[in-house]
Backbone bond lengths (Angstrom), bond angles and torsions (degrees), N, CA, C in turn:
res aa  C-N    CA-C-N  psi(-1)  N-CA   C-N-CA  omega(-1)  CA-C   N-CA-C  phi
1 M - - - 1.403 - - 1.580 108.95 -
2 K 1.263 118.28 138.79 1.477 122.51 179.94 1.503 104.42 -77.84
3 K 1.362 114.81 141.38 1.523 123.34 167.79 1.471 111.21 -91.01
4 N 1.307 115.42 149.08 1.517 124.85 -177.72 1.531 104.87 -110.22
5 F 1.353 114.83 127.87 1.484 121.31 173.78 1.449 107.64 -124.61
6 L 1.315 118.55 145.71 1.332 126.61 173.39 1.618 113.50 -122.15
7 I 1.325 115.62 126.92 1.464 124.36 -173.83 1.454 104.47 -112.43
8 Y 1.309 122.12 124.91 1.496 123.98 178.65 1.577 104.71 -115.53
9 G 1.345 113.11 106.87 1.459 126.69 -170.90 1.415 112.24 105.92
10 Y 1.336 115.23 139.58 1.434 114.29 -166.89 1.735 101.71 -139.50
11 G 1.219 114.62 48.94 1.565 119.13 171.47 1.549 106.38 -83.11
12 E 1.298 114.13 -153.90 1.447 118.28 174.12 1.430 121.09 -56.60
13 I 1.411 107.06 -48.84 1.502 115.72 -179.84 1.524 113.68 -66.73
14 G 1.363 115.58 -35.29 1.446 120.30 175.84 1.540 112.74 -65.19
15 K 1.274 114.87 -40.40 1.486 121.25 174.93 1.551 111.33 -56.30
16 K 1.457 111.51 -49.55 1.436 116.25 -178.74 1.556 111.38 -62.10
17 H 1.380 121.65 -39.70 1.401 119.64 -177.81 1.610 107.88 -68.41
18 S 1.328 120.17 -33.05 1.422 124.17 -177.17 1.601 103.66 -68.42
19 R 1.284 119.42 -48.69 1.437 118.22 -173.98 1.664 107.50 -66.78
20 L 1.180 114.55 -42.91 1.536 115.99 -177.59 1.558 109.37 -65.97
21 L 1.380 119.21 -42.45 1.378 117.92 -178.92 1.585 112.36 -64.11
22 K 1.259 111.98 -33.36 1.605 116.72 177.74 1.510 105.77 -69.38
23 K 1.275 114.63 -37.41 1.480 114.65 -177.41 1.380 117.41 -74.65
24 C 1.468 119.88 -30.44 1.371 125.52 -174.33 1.604 110.95 -89.65
25 F 1.237 117.63 -27.90 1.398 118.24 -171.27 1.579 110.32 -139.46
26 N 1.396 111.24 153.64 1.368 119.87 171.02 1.508 111.22 -70.19
27 S 1.233 122.12 93.23 1.514 124.67 -157.22 1.465 119.35 -138.92
28 N 1.280 118.96 151.50 1.423 128.31 158.69 1.491 112.66 -99.87
29 V 1.332 114.86 120.51 1.502 118.96 172.04 1.502 114.42 -104.24
30 Y 1.361 115.59 117.19 1.427 117.41 171.57 1.514 113.06 -98.77
31 I 1.240 118.11 145.32 1.533 129.10 -169.99 1.490 107.95 -117.94
32 V 1.372 114.58 124.56 1.500 122.11 175.44 1.567 101.62 -111.73
33 S 1.350 117.63 115.94 1.477 117.14 178.55 1.494 109.15 -154.83
34 S 1.355 115.01 156.11 1.417 117.46 171.02 1.492 117.08 -82.69
35 R 1.285 115.21 -0.73 1.435 124.42 176.81 1.397 110.15 -66.89
36 K 1.322 122.39 141.52 1.422 123.74 -177.85 1.682 110.17 -82.50
37 N 1.254 110.04 110.26 1.486 117.27 179.96 1.417 112.47 -158.77
38 K 1.323 121.17 130.27 1.500 121.87 -171.16 1.498 109.54 -68.40
39 N 1.232 121.20 -18.80 1.407 126.60 177.45 1.447 118.20 -83.05
40 F 1.263 119.14 -9.87 1.411 129.69 -173.71 1.536 111.69 -101.16
41 F 1.274 118.73 154.03 1.463 125.47 173.44 1.560 102.25 -99.70
42 T 1.277 115.28 147.82 1.574 116.22 169.38 1.388 108.15 -91.06
43 P 1.477 118.13 166.00 1.422 125.10 177.64 1.586 108.69 -58.21
44 K 1.267 122.11 -25.59 1.499 120.99 -179.78 1.526 107.30 -74.55
45 D 1.247 118.22 -19.66 1.607 122.24 -177.59 1.468 113.33 -84.00
46 L 1.286 119.89 1.23 1.407 123.25 -167.24 1.635 106.71 -60.13
47 K 1.205 116.67 -38.63 1.495 121.81 178.75 1.558 114.27 -60.05
48 K 1.364 110.80 -32.33 1.469 116.98 -178.33 1.660 111.21 -65.29
49 L 1.301 117.94 -22.54 1.464 127.50 -170.30 1.608 103.09 -93.67
50 K 1.311 122.34 0.38 1.394 116.78 -175.37 1.561 115.87 -65.98
51 S 1.281 114.86 -22.05 1.479 118.20 -179.72 1.357 115.32 -76.45
52 I 1.362 121.38 -20.80 1.422 130.54 -175.08 1.736 108.70 -78.08
53 K 1.381 107.22 127.64 1.500 108.18 175.31 1.372 111.10 -81.63
54 F 1.344 120.69 104.79 1.407 126.03 178.27 1.524 113.93 -85.69
55 H 1.245 125.17 137.44 1.421 127.70 177.15 1.626 110.05 -87.28
56 L 1.329 116.73 -28.37 1.397 121.05 179.41 1.551 112.29 -163.16
57 I 1.440 113.24 134.55 1.399 116.12 -179.36 1.548 105.74 -115.26
58 I 1.447 113.22 136.63 1.473 115.82 -176.46 1.562 106.15 -119.85
59 I 1.343 112.75 129.17 1.535 119.09 171.29 1.360 111.76 -97.52
60 A 1.416 117.58 118.22 1.477 117.63 -169.97 1.629 102.56 -134.31
61 N 1.285 121.62 23.55 1.544 119.84 173.54 1.478 114.08 -80.20
62 D 1.314 122.56 -166.26 1.449 125.00 -176.18 1.587 110.68 -64.39
63 T 1.213 110.36 150.20 1.508 119.53 -174.96 1.607 112.35 -53.93
64 N 1.209 114.41 -43.04 1.499 118.01 -175.70 1.609 112.21 -74.06
65 L 1.503 112.49 -5.25 1.464 110.98 177.47 1.466 112.03 -113.39
66 H 1.303 117.16 10.23 1.583 117.60 -175.35 1.583 107.41 -66.68
67 L 1.319 120.01 -49.86 1.510 120.41 179.51 1.445 118.11 -52.59
68 S 1.340 110.45 -50.61 1.590 118.26 -176.04 1.478 106.31 -68.35
69 T 1.331 120.64 -33.31 1.496 121.48 177.38 1.470 111.01 -65.16
70 L 1.482 112.74 -48.01 1.487 116.85 -178.45 1.505 111.43 -56.16
71 I 1.452 116.34 -45.54 1.458 121.29 -179.26 1.469 106.91 -59.57
72 K 1.341 123.64 -42.40 1.479 128.11 -176.83 1.520 106.41 -60.77
73 I 1.316 116.94 -56.30 1.451 124.14 -177.30 1.504 109.44 -56.17
74 R 1.268 122.91 -42.35 1.476 120.37 -176.65 1.605 112.62 -71.52
75 Q 1.411 117.50 -2.80 1.275 117.83 175.46 1.477 113.73 -79.50
76 Y 1.417 116.54 -21.78 1.385 126.94 179.00 1.460 114.45 -111.58
77 F 1.304 120.94 -29.47 1.479 127.01 177.34 1.507 111.98 -122.84
78 R 1.229 116.50 89.11 1.522 119.12 -168.24 1.471 111.65 -78.55
79 S 1.342 118.37 -27.81 1.516 117.44 -170.22 1.592 114.04 -122.53
80 I 1.375 110.57 -8.26 1.484 115.11 -179.96 1.560 109.95 -65.63
81 P 1.327 115.41 142.07 1.477 122.19 179.89 1.611 107.46 -62.42
82 V 1.302 112.88 137.44 1.533 118.89 178.02 1.513 108.62 -124.70
83 L 1.276 116.77 129.42 1.454 125.28 171.31 1.494 109.74 -111.42
84 V 1.397 112.24 114.32 1.393 117.23 -177.06 1.528 110.73 -102.88
85 E 1.439 117.32 131.85 1.311 115.23 178.55 1.584 114.05 -58.97
86 K 1.318 117.97 157.16 1.493 117.58 -172.04 1.526 102.06 -78.19
87 P 1.415 116.54 157.58 1.439 118.61 -23.93 1.505 113.93 -91.18
88 L 1.334 120.48 171.29 1.475 120.97 175.50 1.522 102.72 -105.47
89 L 1.369 120.76 109.53 1.522 123.39 -177.85 1.548 106.62 -87.84
90 I 1.430 105.08 100.29 1.524 114.36 178.23 1.492 105.04 -138.22
91 T 1.427 117.26 132.36 1.380 118.71 176.95 1.505 121.05 -99.80
92 K 1.379 115.29 -6.59 1.472 119.31 175.68 1.613 107.24 -160.39
93 K 1.218 117.35 165.70 1.376 122.69 -173.74 1.612 108.87 -73.69
94 I 1.372 119.32 138.79 1.418 124.73 -177.49 1.536 106.99 -117.15
95 N 1.290 121.35 135.06 1.429 121.90 -178.28 1.456 115.17 -59.93
96 N 1.308 111.20 137.95 1.582 118.10 177.02 1.419 115.99 76.72
97 I 1.387 122.74 1.19 1.489 119.25 177.00 1.531 107.61 -116.06
98 N 1.338 124.59 -13.08 1.473 120.02 -161.37 1.515 113.02 -75.13
99 N 1.381 121.13 -37.10 1.411 126.08 -175.17 1.630 110.27 -80.33
100 N 1.382 110.07 140.63 1.328 123.25 174.52 1.619 112.01 61.16
101 V 1.352 111.01 36.97 1.435 120.15 177.73 1.653 105.28 -121.95
102 F 1.243 113.11 127.55 1.476 124.88 -178.93 1.504 115.72 -123.29
103 I 1.303 117.91 148.36 1.591 116.70 175.59 1.417 107.87 -110.51
104 N 1.348 117.48 141.86 1.420 118.07 -169.68 1.614 113.18 -88.74
105 F 1.372 109.63 73.67 1.404 121.53 172.81 1.526 102.75 -94.12
106 N 1.375 114.56 68.02 1.432 117.59 -174.40 1.545 120.76 -63.93
107 L 1.439 116.14 -8.01 1.411 115.22 179.18 1.448 111.52 -73.23
108 R 1.313 120.45 -11.87 1.388 122.76 176.04 1.498 112.47 -61.50
109 V 1.286 119.35 -23.25 1.509 120.42 176.31 1.391 108.46 -103.89
110 H 1.259 129.02 18.68 1.524 129.53 174.10 1.567 104.36 -75.92
111 P 1.363 114.51 139.56 1.408 117.53 -174.69 1.520 113.97 -66.90
112 V 1.438 116.12 -23.08 1.538 113.08 169.90 1.405 113.92 -72.08
113 I 1.343 122.89 -32.80 1.471 121.01 176.11 1.440 111.45 -68.52
114 K 1.305 116.67 -47.06 1.431 125.08 175.67 1.599 113.60 -44.14
115 K 1.351 109.35 -50.77 1.555 117.20 175.02 1.508 109.98 -64.55
116 L 1.246 119.71 -44.91 1.459 122.45 -179.78 1.514 108.05 -60.16
117 K 1.261 123.37 -36.28 1.476 124.71 179.14 1.470 111.22 -62.27
118 I 1.425 116.12 -43.58 1.425 120.54 177.36 1.583 112.09 -66.53
119 L 1.362 115.70 -40.98 1.452 118.69 178.30 1.510 112.73 -60.36
120 I 1.290 116.53 -41.37 1.444 119.86 -177.23 1.404 116.78 -73.18
121 E 1.349 116.57 -24.73 1.513 124.72 172.41 1.532 107.79 -69.64
122 K 1.351 122.10 -33.65 1.421 125.52 -176.96 1.482 118.66 -95.49
123 N 1.257 114.15 -7.74 1.532 118.58 -179.26 1.502 112.20 -129.03
124 N 1.299 113.66 170.08 1.583 118.98 -174.06 1.542 107.24 -113.75
125 F 1.291 115.51 97.33 1.451 126.70 178.47 1.500 114.15 -94.31
126 F 1.309 110.84 137.73 1.558 110.71 177.42 1.428 112.52 -118.39
127 Y 1.433 118.77 -9.20 1.410 118.24 -176.30 1.596 107.15 -144.83
128 C 1.343 113.19 141.06 1.420 117.60 174.24 1.519 111.62 -138.39
129 N 1.323 116.27 129.11 1.513 125.39 -176.17 1.519 105.33 -112.33
130 V 1.280 119.87 123.94 1.540 124.30 174.20 1.635 111.36 -123.21
131 I 1.319 114.47 132.45 1.367 119.05 -177.54 1.547 107.97 -137.34
132 C 1.388 115.95 132.34 1.354 117.93 174.50 1.604 106.78 -137.29
133 N 1.288 111.04 114.20 1.596 118.29 -177.04 1.507 105.50 -114.15
134 S 1.346 116.56 125.95 1.455 119.59 176.94 1.475 108.23 -136.91
135 F 1.475 113.85 176.45 1.414 114.35 -176.22 1.544 106.29 -131.52
136 L 1.281 116.58 98.00 1.444 122.88 -172.51 1.599 119.50 -44.56
137 P 1.395 118.29 -46.03 1.324 121.96 177.96 1.514 116.75 -56.22
138 A 1.332 114.62 -27.73 1.595 122.06 179.28 1.413 115.43 -86.95
139 W 1.425 117.66 -3.26 1.456 116.56 177.91 1.489 117.65 -67.62
140 R 1.307 116.63 -32.10 1.477 118.58 -173.29 1.561 105.80 -140.09
141 K 1.367 114.60 154.20 1.384 125.65 173.21 1.487 118.19 -54.78
142 K 1.319 113.61 -44.94 1.467 124.21 -178.63 1.459 105.91 -75.59
143 N 1.385 110.27 174.60 1.488 120.81 -176.30 1.453 107.66 -69.27
144 Y 1.329 118.36 125.32 1.391 123.04 -174.68 1.604 114.64 -66.84
145 R 1.316 115.91 -20.44 1.431 120.16 175.52 1.460 116.15 -64.93
146 Q 1.344 117.88 -20.58 1.442 124.62 -178.39 1.484 116.82 -81.56
147 F 1.332 118.83 -14.97 1.479 130.15 -170.40 1.563 106.19 -90.55
148 Y 1.312 111.82 151.09 1.398 123.07 175.41 1.505 115.49 -51.75
149 S 1.297 113.97 -32.84 1.497 119.16 178.37 1.532 114.35 -56.30
150 A 1.358 114.74 -30.22 1.376 120.79 179.32 1.648 116.68 -77.63
151 S 1.316 110.28 -16.59 1.430 117.20 -172.85 1.534 117.17 -110.32
152 N 1.311 119.97 114.38 1.414 123.21 176.37 1.533 110.31 -51.42
153 K 1.357 119.67 -50.44 1.377 128.20 -175.89 1.506 112.88 -49.62
154 R 1.377 117.09 -41.07 1.459 124.61 179.72 1.469 112.48 -84.42
155 G 1.208 120.11 5.65 1.547 123.26 -179.09 1.469 113.68 86.24
156 G 1.216 121.87 20.54 1.472 127.33 177.55 1.541 113.13 -78.23
157 G 1.245 114.48 177.92 1.502 120.30 179.72 1.506 114.18 118.92
158 V 1.224 117.84 156.23 1.559 120.78 -173.99 1.536 115.47 -63.59
159 L 1.393 109.29 -33.91 1.424 114.21 -177.74 1.580 112.61 -64.64
160 Y 1.272 116.90 -35.77 1.538 118.65 178.55 1.560 105.85 -86.57
161 D 1.363 119.83 -40.61 1.415 119.76 -170.97 1.521 111.43 -66.16
162 L 1.369 115.62 -36.44 1.447 121.90 -172.35 1.621 107.78 -111.55
163 S 1.343 111.48 28.42 1.521 119.48 -173.99 1.595 107.93 -66.36
164 H 1.271 118.27 -12.66 1.531 118.86 176.49 1.473 115.01 -48.05
165 E 1.380 117.25 -36.26 1.470 123.05 -177.63 1.598 109.53 -63.76
166 F 1.379 112.46 -41.67 1.416 111.82 -172.28 1.596 108.15 -78.56
167 D 1.351 116.56 -22.89 1.499 115.26 175.59 1.505 106.33 -78.64
168 L 1.304 123.60 -37.03 1.416 123.11 177.79 1.493 114.92 -54.34
169 I 1.292 112.13 -45.86 1.530 114.91 178.92 1.567 111.49 -57.17
170 N 1.355 115.13 -41.19 1.441 119.74 176.35 1.486 114.64 -68.53
171 F 1.235 116.69 -33.45 1.497 123.22 179.12 1.515 111.41 -74.25
172 L 1.481 116.70 -36.78 1.395 115.23 -174.74 1.630 113.34 -88.71
173 F 1.370 108.99 -32.68 1.532 111.97 -177.56 1.559 114.37 -118.13
174 G 1.281 121.94 -14.97 1.443 123.54 -178.92 1.475 110.36 102.03
175 K 1.373 118.58 -166.34 1.388 121.38 -163.62 1.596 108.49 -76.88
176 Y 1.365 111.99 155.66 1.496 116.29 -172.35 1.478 107.53 -147.55
177 I 1.333 116.99 170.79 1.446 127.80 171.38 1.429 110.45 -127.96
178 I 1.434 112.21 147.62 1.445 121.12 -176.96 1.620 104.48 -95.03
179 L 1.365 109.26 129.65 1.451 114.56 177.05 1.490 113.98 -95.33
180 N 1.288 115.54 -42.49 1.476 122.32 174.60 1.487 113.06 -140.13
181 S 1.309 121.91 148.27 1.422 124.50 -179.33 1.508 108.87 -161.16
182 S 1.421 112.31 157.41 1.431 123.63 178.89 1.690 102.49 -140.59
183 N 1.315 110.99 132.01 1.502 114.12 -177.65 1.561 101.39 -140.61
184 K 1.280 117.19 106.96 1.523 128.35 -173.41 1.531 115.33 -141.95
185 K 1.317 111.26 171.49 1.472 123.63 165.70 1.597 102.81 -108.19
186 I 1.368 114.61 117.98 1.508 111.18 -177.76 1.606 104.76 -131.16
187 S 1.289 122.94 2.72 1.452 123.04 177.62 1.457 110.99 -95.07
188 N 1.456 116.68 -175.30 1.384 122.26 172.27 1.500 113.42 -101.01
189 L 1.333 117.30 19.32 1.476 118.81 177.31 1.564 109.64 -65.52
190 S 1.277 116.75 147.32 1.396 121.50 -179.01 1.509 112.82 -86.00
191 I 1.330 113.23 66.12 1.604 117.74 179.87 1.578 99.60 -137.12
192 N 1.417 108.53 161.48 1.390 118.61 171.65 1.489 117.06 -110.25
193 S 1.312 112.13 14.31 1.566 122.41 175.74 1.586 103.91 -99.83
194 D 1.343 105.80 169.60 1.456 115.68 175.59 1.479 115.67 -77.00
195 D 1.244 116.76 143.01 1.484 126.39 -173.84 1.678 119.97 -122.69
196 Y 1.450 107.81 1.32 1.284 120.79 -176.83 1.577 115.52 -149.59
197 V 1.402 112.72 121.67 1.526 113.33 177.69 1.515 103.80 -130.80
198 Q 1.379 114.64 136.89 1.463 118.63 168.86 1.635 102.77 -133.74
199 A 1.337 112.36 133.88 1.521 121.25 176.78 1.428 112.08 -139.16
200 D 1.298 113.78 136.00 1.450 127.00 167.80 1.570 111.95 -103.70
201 G 1.233 118.27 133.28 1.421 116.50 175.28 1.485 116.15 -152.09
202 K 1.359 117.28 178.27 1.429 127.70 -176.57 1.408 114.67 -131.79
203 F 1.370 122.38 135.63 1.386 123.53 174.52 1.557 117.71 -65.52
204 A 1.347 121.19 140.05 1.330 120.63 -162.29 1.621 110.34 -68.20
205 K 1.293 116.20 -34.81 1.537 118.51 -170.10 1.615 110.61 -96.66
206 E 1.409 118.49 -16.07 1.314 113.42 -174.45 1.568 110.29 -142.73
207 K 1.314 116.45 166.02 1.431 121.50 175.30 1.475 117.25 -79.07
208 K 1.328 110.24 63.11 1.489 120.30 178.29 1.515 110.17 -124.61
209 Y 1.332 114.20 137.89 1.466 122.64 -170.07 1.518 110.12 -116.47
210 F 1.424 109.18 152.66 1.520 111.86 167.45 1.485 111.16 -141.38
211 N 1.448 113.54 169.69 1.425 118.79 172.82 1.515 106.56 -138.73
212 I 1.272 113.93 137.57 1.562 118.78 177.28 1.467 105.00 -121.68
213 M 1.333 113.74 141.61 1.554 123.66 169.32 1.502 110.32 -138.51
214 L 1.355 113.84 124.14 1.472 122.84 -179.94 1.571 108.77 -125.31
215 S 1.335 112.87 142.93 1.490 119.25 170.68 1.473 109.54 -154.74
216 Y 1.401 113.05 152.38 1.454 114.33 162.02 1.582 115.12 -128.82
217 F 1.380 110.10 53.77 1.433 119.02 172.40 1.578 109.43 -121.03
218 S 1.281 120.20 -6.01 1.525 120.57 -172.65 1.522 110.07 -93.18
219 R 1.317 111.62 131.98 1.470 123.84 175.85 1.530 107.35 -76.14
220 I 1.271 124.30 -17.24 1.438 124.55 -179.45 1.531 106.01 -101.89
221 Q 1.255 116.60 101.89 1.545 119.87 -174.11 1.577 108.65 -76.91
222 K 1.346 107.41 136.91 1.547 121.99 170.68 1.358 113.44 -132.27
223 R 1.286 118.84 144.65 1.484 124.22 167.70 1.540 108.24 -147.54
224 E 1.231 122.17 92.27 1.447 130.60 -166.62 1.410 116.78 -137.05
225 I 1.412 116.47 149.23 1.349 123.79 174.64 1.505 111.57 -133.79
226 S 1.269 119.26 123.08 1.546 126.66 -172.68 1.631 103.90 -113.22
227 L 1.225 117.41 126.07 1.490 125.48 169.42 1.532 118.09 -114.32
228 E 1.354 117.10 133.52 1.465 122.30 -179.42 1.541 105.56 -118.70
229 G 1.301 113.85 125.64 1.498 118.27 176.68 1.534 111.69 -147.20
230 T 1.319 113.57 -178.20 1.357 120.80 179.01 1.472 117.60 -56.34
231 N 1.326 118.00 104.97 1.404 126.02 -177.60 1.563 113.55 58.13
232 I 1.371 115.26 30.43 1.462 121.39 170.57 1.522 113.15 -154.11
233 S 1.414 111.15 146.06 1.447 122.02 170.52 1.449 111.88 -129.13
234 I 1.290 117.23 140.39 1.516 118.59 179.11 1.484 107.41 -132.61
235 H 1.415 111.88 141.13 1.570 114.37 171.49 1.562 100.28 -129.24
236 A 1.332 109.42 131.74 1.506 116.09 176.88 1.537 110.05 -124.29
237 C 1.345 117.51 131.73 1.517 119.83 -176.25 1.535 103.43 -117.94
238 L 1.248 114.55 116.72 1.510 120.41 174.62 1.520 118.28 -76.11
239 L 1.310 115.39 -13.00 1.488 122.39 173.20 1.493 108.26 -78.83
240 K 1.365 118.41 -43.76 1.448 119.79 -172.60 1.543 107.32 -99.16
241 N 1.356 118.56 -1.66 1.465 120.85 175.62 1.507 107.75 57.32
242 K 1.422 117.56 55.29 1.422 118.33 -175.66 1.578 104.13 -149.25
243 I 1.427 109.32 145.52 1.414 119.23 171.18 1.485 111.83 -122.86
244 T 1.307 116.88 137.73 1.478 124.69 178.09 1.515 109.74 -116.07
245 I 1.396 118.03 127.18 1.474 118.49 -173.83 1.387 101.44 -125.05
246 I 1.380 118.74 136.35 1.527 126.03 171.86 1.539 101.77 -126.77
247 K 1.337 112.68 113.25 1.495 122.26 -177.26 1.573 105.14 -128.67
248 K 1.248 116.86 122.59 1.472 124.54 178.08 1.597 108.34 41.11
249 N 1.242 110.83 53.83 1.557 126.09 172.10 1.538 110.22 65.71
250 K 1.319 117.27 15.60 1.540 119.40 176.83 1.512 108.60 -110.72
251 K 1.317 116.81 128.29 1.513 119.44 -176.99 1.562 108.80 -99.17
252 K 1.395 110.12 141.17 1.497 113.19 176.82 1.535 101.41 -137.88
253 I 1.265 117.26 147.24 1.472 126.29 176.75 1.493 114.03 -124.77
254 F 1.339 117.67 137.60 1.388 120.01 174.16 1.489 106.05 -122.25
255 N 1.340 114.20 125.12 1.499 123.44 -179.27 1.530 108.73 -114.47
256 Y 1.344 113.77 138.41 1.461 122.04 176.58 1.542 105.13 -125.95
257 K 1.314 115.75 56.58 1.408 127.32 -173.44 1.683 116.41 -51.03
258 N 1.304 106.61 -39.21 1.492 110.55 -172.85 1.642 112.73 -94.31
259 F 1.317 114.11 9.63 1.457 118.61 -178.52 1.502 104.40 -78.41
260 N 1.402 112.86 141.97 1.485 129.60 176.39 1.512 103.93 -113.14
261 I 1.371 119.49 133.41 1.480 120.00 173.93 1.455 115.38 -57.59
262 E 1.342 114.57 -29.23 1.529 120.03 -173.80 1.608 106.96 -66.10
263 T 1.339 117.12 -20.28 1.438 121.31 176.42 1.544 112.00 -63.52
264 T 1.326 115.34 -27.34 1.540 121.19 175.51 1.545 113.49 -63.10
265 F 1.380 114.60 -38.28 1.404 123.03 -179.75 1.614 106.33 -73.13
266 K 1.265 118.66 -40.38 1.490 120.37 -173.75 1.525 105.67 -73.01
267 D 1.415 118.26 -38.94 1.393 124.00 178.80 1.629 111.15 -63.06
268 T 1.358 116.32 -36.20 1.416 120.53 -178.02 1.510 106.82 -69.09
269 Y 1.324 119.84 -45.98 1.477 124.54 176.76 1.574 109.04 -49.72
270 K 1.340 114.62 -52.68 1.431 125.21 -170.84 1.638 110.69 -62.41
271 H 1.374 107.60 -38.42 1.607 113.31 -176.97 1.523 106.95 -70.79
272 I 1.409 116.56 -33.83 1.556 120.74 -178.23 1.622 101.42 -68.98
273 L 1.300 114.78 -58.72 1.478 117.39 -169.02 1.540 116.34 -61.36
274 N 1.435 107.29 -29.81 1.500 111.04 176.66 1.499 114.88 -94.82
275 K 1.328 115.50 11.10 1.473 122.65 -179.96 1.447 111.88 54.00
276 K 1.254 119.42 50.27 1.471 121.99 173.84 1.469 105.42 -127.34
277 N 1.391 117.10 78.74 1.302 126.94 -171.04 1.497 123.79 -96.29
278 N 1.329 114.92 3.43 1.400 120.13 -172.29 1.451 117.71 -58.91
279 L 1.353 120.09 -24.42 1.400 128.00 -175.20 1.611 110.38 -93.03
280 L 1.281 118.96 -8.85 1.432 120.89 -168.90 1.523 107.94 -97.39
281 C 1.372 114.38 159.68 1.475 121.09 -177.42 1.535 105.32 -85.70
282 N 1.309 116.95 132.44 1.462 126.68 -176.81 1.564 110.50 -111.17
283 V 1.315 115.76 -178.18 1.452 121.71 175.13 1.459 114.62 -55.61
284 D 1.342 117.63 -49.07 1.425 122.32 -177.68 1.545 106.38 -57.89
285 D 1.332 122.75 -44.25 1.450 120.18 179.35 1.418 110.98 -61.92
286 S 1.380 116.60 -40.86 1.445 123.26 -178.46 1.545 113.13 -60.23
287 I 1.177 111.60 -36.95 1.576 122.86 179.80 1.600 102.71 -62.24
288 F 1.320 113.78 -51.60 1.456 117.45 -175.22 1.522 111.42 -60.98
289 L 1.439 116.16 -44.37 1.457 121.54 178.67 1.586 108.60 -63.89
290 T 1.248 118.49 -42.50 1.501 115.51 -175.21 1.464 109.72 -63.32
291 N 1.276 120.41 -35.97 1.509 122.63 175.14 1.389 114.74 -69.57
292 I 1.434 119.48 -30.55 1.393 119.33 169.35 1.535 117.05 -69.11
293 F 1.322 112.86 -34.13 1.523 116.52 177.28 1.512 105.32 -71.38
294 K 1.454 124.62 -35.04 1.386 114.48 177.90 1.438 113.68 -68.61
295 T 1.306 122.01 -27.78 1.383 125.06 176.68 1.562 109.71 -64.65
296 I 1.193 120.27 -40.24 1.462 130.07 -174.66 1.512 106.06 -72.32
297 K 1.377 117.43 -40.26 1.446 118.59 -178.10 1.531 112.78 -85.61
298 G 1.284 112.79 -3.16 1.507 117.91 173.37 1.483 108.48 74.95
299 K 1.432 122.37 36.93 1.434 123.74 179.37 1.465 110.15 -113.29
């Protein structure tokens, strides 16, 4: 039997979800978009789709519209699983939208992150350094100035675009507090959103500290996590899918050479459809992250 999927928003990420859903499943994919296309439904047509039994709904429009879109969708589809593109900016629980809602922090199901989770549970770490350097103009073929990432009003900026790192700290270690932070535009990119974030923090329950640095003005890409602990140091590279461990002067390397990042999207879909959601980011996690973002932005 064919599965039915609904994608709300059809920018680059919406197109990616559509392609992967068609590739992964025997499926019908319905698109809701303000873009003029005879095969799309407009946001005003949402009610017309109420009779269709959807297996999953994906929200992939601009960041600043995620919450209002979720509220609108829940008016017509009260119990269907919803996957919201990162982040979902929500400061408190809202009636009728909390259950069966997940945020697409797909790096949680990356094999490197899964392995780090196991290593953290088995060892005593006191410091974590996280860095993600990217180059916004290289993200897409079209002019980067035209995309929401370049617009503060549309919910763009490196803090939200690269928010995976703040979610991963929560996923790997648990809740934390921000001690010091800086969130600015410091490059010559033609954008009015932030392109640099640096944050120092402490984990709520223990004397463990972390540092996060994000940017999207660097032509040398990095996505790395380093851990320092009692008799152990770990370096994880999410671009090379590799973990290096030095423990008691012995070195060990884990390579995931054949891994493709698109697998994290497919695994996320499968976790939701099979109701195995313990690894996924939920509304409670999103409320925590939203408040962290507010602290960093000084709001």
